[in-house]
C-alpha angles and dihedrals in degrees: 000000000000114000115225133169090262092051136274121326132184112257092245088069095053099086131181106354139195101216103201123029138130124227096193126341113215114211094187102086093190090058091044092051091048089060092046103042102025100031087231114159134167107233090196090056093046091056091047093049091047091061090053100042104035095071090058092049090051090049089054090048090051089055092052103271116142103171142028130198114221104222097183111106117219092268086060090061104262102187106199094185089057091045092052090051092049092047092051096045095046095035091228133130119251120190113208127198146210124210137100106031107151136061108274091230089073087078089069089058100040109026095143113097088351094143094049094047093048093045090050091053092051091045087051090052089056097042097044100022134242087266139334113237124176089350093305117121104218106213122188115252096205145006113251121205129179113201120199124237125263126030113004103264124222092250092051091049088051091050092051090052092048091050093052090050091049093045092052091050098048109016093240112148121234117242104196126189109216116167100177121060091207088069095058095082089052091050089049090053091056094044091049091052089053092044088236123189104244089198086070096050128087124194099213116206095025085154096056094090096004090211100180098199092055091043089055091048092050093046092049089052087056100253121150115241122227112209089179108140096079097150134165111296096012099099099107095055095038088050092053091050093048091049090053092050090049090051088058090053096247102116089118090063098055127104116195127207146128108239096223127156101231095200093049094046094046091050089054095049127338091185095049103032116146097216095113095048091117089064098034101045116003101052093045091047090051090048093051093049104046110283110108119236091232091057091056091046089050091052091049094049110032099034099055088044089058098041099045095042098114113221096013120103114234121235 
């Protein structure tokens, strides 16, 4: 089953999916943690945000989108009450997450049993839900991590270990933000030590540096590849990377998306927002240059259905 803010659905009902987007990033961590830990929401703010974000979601639906993966971990202000309202009003599936929900400096204070405690929290989120709204237990559909740049820190190593433990206990896949390809071998070392299931692990932002040698290594290990920064004007280079991945035979392990903040883009310009660029620019460019439209549609439909199907091993 795939866990959405309106409850679990079979993967055949998911439809064409944007695999990595943000509805509204919250920079005030205290406010974000209040929503996560205390289930405290501002109804006035929710109604205000709905008016801003809903038009973008409806534009995505008009272009063929049927589902969106929320890639903001709880510390980024994932508002599950807002997500449920958006899902209902647009009649689209939204997959929420658990994951990084505390300041990383807390590791320096409580390093002992950090991995176990964090894993237990994420397991609890799945078992009991992020919240219960209108009788619906909203369970996370994935574990979201954000790794810092540079050398893999002790806290990020600990978070990876915790995520693997939680994933093994629940079946939730791990959606891991990695901006630098040089860090991937370090991540692999940690995952190997934990005997992680690479079919449950996504390298988000594979296309940031588009380092082909590392992408090949990750794909051969069994990782999923997040080509998720398909922004306005990037179609030529994203097309070349996708063509390379297809040449390796790993098109079935790619998740495509744009990594936009819908609220921020809508506040800038609701008329000229770029949040449908994958439909407006990227798919037509691929079609014109040798990757069939139906292949892209298949990747955006079948692949997310496989990866986010909790408890089911991906191909």
